[in-house]
N, C-alpha and C positions, 0 to 999 in steps of 0.2 A: 894207931899211927895213921896219918894222912899221907897220901901219895905225894911224890916230889912236886913242889910248887913250880919248878922250872918247866916241867912237862905240861903243866896246866896252862902256863903262860903261852907256850909254843903251839898249843892245840886248842881248838874250839870244842869244848866238851859239854854235853848235856848233864843235868844232875844225875841221871841214871848211869852215865858213863863215868862220872867222878866217883860214884859209890862203888861201881864195879872195879875201878882201878884201885880204890882204897882196899878192897878185899884182896886184890892181886898183890898189892904192896905188903899187906900183913902176912900173906902166905909165903911170899918170897923171903921176907925177913925171918919168919919162924924157921923155915927150912935151912937158912944160912946159920942161924944162931944155934939150933938144936942138932944140926947134922942129920935130920930125918926128913925124907921127902914129904911134900905136901901136894895135893892135887885139887884142881877145880873139878866141877862136874862138866858135862859136855857143853862146849861152846858153839855158838853159831859162827859162821865164817867172819861176820863183822866183829864179833867179840874176840875171836882168835887173832884177827889182824891187829886190833887195838892192844890186846894183851902182848903180842909179839913186839910191837913198837915200844911199849913201855918196858918190857924186859930188856930189850937192847939198850934202852936209854939208861936204865939203872945198873946194867951190867951184871944181872943175876944169871945163874945157871938154870936153864929151862929146857924142856923138851915137849913136843906135841905128839899125841898118839890117839887114834880113835878106835882101835880094835882091828881095823882092816888096813891093808896097805894103801888104799886109795880113799880113805875116809874123808868125808866133808866135815862132819861134826867131830870135834876132837876135844880131848882133855888137855890141859896144860899141867905138867909136873914141874915143881920147883925143887932144886937139889942143893945140897951143901957143897962147899968148895972141893972136897975130896971124893965126892960121890962119882960113880960111873953110871950114868943113867942108861936104862934100857927099856924097851917096850914092855917087858915082862914085869916091870915095877908097877905098872898102872893097874888100879883096882877095876879092871874091865873084864866082864864075862861075855863071850860070844855065843849066841844061841842060834839054832836052826829050827824053824817051824816047818813041819812037813805036812802036806795035805795031798790028797789024790789028784794027780795031774789030769787035765789042765786046770790049774788053780784060777778061780774067778776073782781072787782077792787082790786088793790094791794096797799101796803104801798106806793110804788113809785108813783102810780097814785094820791093818795090823797095829798102827799107831793108836787108833781109837780103842782097840781091845786092851792094849797094855795100859793106857791111861785110865781106862775104866776101873782099874784096880786101885786107883788113888795115887798112881805114879806121876810125878812131875815131869814135864817135857825135858828138862835139863838132865834127867837121869837116863835118858834114852839117846843113844848115838844114831848112826845111820841104820836105816832099814832098807835092805836090798831085796826086792821082790823077784822071784824066779818062777818057772813053770810049775814047780811042785812045792811052793811055799815061800819062805823068806828067810834071810839071815839078818840078825840084828846084834848090835853091841849095847851093853847095859852097864850101869854102875853095878859092881859085884854085890852090893848090899841088897839089891832087889831081885837077885837071881831066883830065889826060891819061889816067891809068889808068881813071877812071870812064867817060870817053867811049869807051873801047875795049870796053866791055861788049857782048857779043853775045847774051846770054840773061839772062832773069830767071826763075829756076826752070827749067822746061822750055819756056818761051815765048820764041821768038826775037824780038829787037828789029828792027824795020824800019829804024830809024836813031836816032842820038843827035846832036842839034845844039845849038849855043849859041843862047840866047834873048837878044836885046838889049832887047826891050820888056818891062818888068816888070809890065805890066797884064794879069794872068791872071784877073781877077775873074770873067770869063764862064765859066771852066771849073770853078769850085768847085761841089761837090755838097752838098746840104743835106737834112736831115730837117726837116719843118715841124711846129712845135708851136703850135697855136692854143688860146687859153684866154681867160678873163676873170679879172682880178685886182683885189684891193682897192686896191692902190697899186703904184707903180713902184719900191718899195724893193728893194734888192739881195737881201735874204733872201727876199722874195716871188718874185722872178724866178728865183733859184736853185732854190727849191722847185719852181716850175713846170717849169723846164728839165730837172732831174734826177729829178723825180718822187719827192721826199722830203718829209717833213713840214717845216713852216716852222721848227720848233724845231731839227731836224737841219741844215737849211740854214743857220740862224743860227750853229750851232756850226762848220760848215765855214768860214764867213766869219771868225769870231773866231779860228779856229785858223790863219788865213793860207793856206787852201787855195783862195781865190777871188781872181782878179785882174780888174781892170776897165781896159780899154784898155792892157793890158800892165803895169799897176802894181797891186800887192796892196793891198787896202783892207780894214781890219779892222773896218769899221763896217757892221753889218747894215742900218742906216737910210739908208745912202747911196742917193740917188735917181738912177736912170739915165734917159737920154734916148734917143729913137729913133735907131738907128744905132750905138749903143755896143756894143762887143764885150766879152764877159766869158768867162773860163775857169774851170773847176772841176776841180781836180786829181783825176784818176782817172775823170772823166766826159766831158771834152771841152771844146770851144770853141763859143761861142754868140754870136749877134748879136740884139739887140732890133730886129727888122726893121720892125715896124709897131706904132704906138700909135694905136688907133682911138677911136671915140666911147664914151661911158659908157652902161651899161644903165640901165633905170629904177630899179634898186636901187643905182646909184652905182658899179658895178664897171666896169673898163676892159677893152675888147677889145684883145688884143695878139696878135702873132705873133712867135714866136722861131724862128730858124733855127739848127740844129745843124750845124756843119761835119762832113762825112763824110770 
């Protein structure tokens, strides 16, 4: 089955995006026809945004989940008309890698160790590094080989265990960016977060390189609220953590946190 031609006409899509949406269309159709959920593997933020736009367009029942409450990489689940989707439906296992603190390991170290097992990137969700190791979400089918890891690089693992509680917010590490801004427009906040001119930040937004709360938004004038998360492709993920009082000149005190 090919994806809806009307969506193709309304959007400029690359061959890879058309193939991706064709798979999405097939999965949604099978879930609806058979009444059995279907799931993608982990999607990038760009893929998730495109998937969400298409799911809304065709009116299918869907849900995103990445294993943790604030996941950036997520799976999309497709459900039948009478299904009641929940996070527990997703074929995701959450693992915790433990090493003796302070850990010298980085996100790249953990990702490289997992992929060295022959695991494809799309089977690995977020990897959240902390002082004594890392947390990661995986496609459940690769739990066994990954849980057998004994080393990451030259560093031995103290243990690998399954995590049942998905609230890992306390282990996230951030870089703090404090500033004053003229407004809470998206392009202004992107400019502050990635230290680019407002003109260049606006270009990033218009080119589809910026997502807000997981959905890409091509409007530089979009206003954000305290607590909203935004991502800038190539620069990282950020949260508008604090919106403070105005200065005498009418500028707004803000604090942005960059996920490390």
